[in-house]
N, C-alpha and C positions, 0 to 999 in steps of 0.2 A: 124706718123704722115705726112712721107713724100706723102703719097697717099693724105690725105687731104689738102695738100699745093698744090698739083698738081690739084685738081678738085676744088677747091673755089680760086686760085691765079693764072689769067691767066700770060704767061709771055707779058706784054703790054707796052712795055718803052714810047708810046704815053702817057701813065695814070700813069708813075713814078712805074710801077710794075716790077720787073726781078726776075726769079725764075731760080736756079741753075741747069745747069750748065751754063747757059746762061747769070750770072750775070757780067756784064764788071768788069775786072778788076780795070779800077779808080775807079767806084764807091765803090767796096767791099772794096778797099783801103781805101777810103777816110770816109767811114763809120765804118770801124776797126779801125782808127786811130784817129777817132775824138770822138765817143760816145759808141761807142761796142769794148774799148778797154778790151782784155782779150779774147777773143771771138776768135775759130782759123776757120781759112775760109772753112776749108771743112766741119763746123758745120752749115753753113749758108743753108739754105734750099729757102729763099726767101728774098728782100730787098725791101722797099718801098723809092724812094729817095724824099723828102719833099723840096729839093732846086729848085728855078726855074733856076741857072744857071748852075745843072747837076753833081754836086760834089760829093753829098749825104751824105756831111757830117751834115745835120739832115735828119731825118726819122726813120723808124725801120725796124729791123734786126729780120727775123723770125729762130728761129732755133725751135729743135725736141721736146722743154719740155716750150719754154718761148718765150716772145719776147724782146728785148733792144731796148728802144727809146729813141730820143729826138728830142723837138719841134723846137727849137732854141737855140743859143749859150749858153743864161742866163739861161736857165734851166740843168739842173743836170742829167745827162743817165739815167732814168729809166726801172727798170726789172718787166714784169707782168708773171706771170707763167699763165699758160692755165688753168691747174686745181683750181687757186683760181678765175677765171673768173665768175662774177653772173648775169652780165647784159650787155648788149652792146644796145648802143644808139646811132644813126645817129643825128646830126642834123646840119642847115643851119647856117651858122656865114654871117656877114655884108657883102656885096660886093659880094655874091656869091660862098664865101667858103664854106666848110663841116670839119666837126667835127664827132668824136664818142667819145663818152662819155661812158668809162668801168669801172661798178662797181667792184671792185675787193676788194677779201678775204686778208685783211692782219688779221690776230688773231682773236682776241676780237671784232674788230671793219672791217664796209665796207668802203671802198674809192673810191672817183671816180676819174680815171686818164681820161686825155683826149688827143685824139690824132688828131694831124691838119694836115687837108687833104687839105688847101688852094690852095697850090700849085698845086695839080691834083684833084680834086674833084671827078672827075670820078671813082676814087682807093677807094672812101668811102666804097661805094656799097661791093665791093669783100672783102674786110678787113674786113668790118662789118659779112657778112655771114660767113667766116672762124671762127672770135671768136667766133660766136654763135657755133660751132660745138663742 
């Protein structure tokens, strides 16, 4: 999985994307302290900072077998195991934002989880290609 992360997710701070070992400590602590509690820092392969001010308290943490994300503080943290991803679709949002709708197999049902890339719409394409692999 580490090789896939490096192939599809660039270290691109201008797009909110950070790949280990170059994830800034403050951003990693922000994500792990807010929505990715219980995740060990050494297990984080990459991080998407969905905040506009750079705290990384909203976003996505990419691990070897799953991702953990939170779009905003009013949403509980959610986990998507890569093996359960059925389909990924990019969508435009109002005012130039972008999102990814990820269809996820949850036992007997397929549900759609949405990852919000409004803060850095350029990152959507990279994460989409990664999840499709």
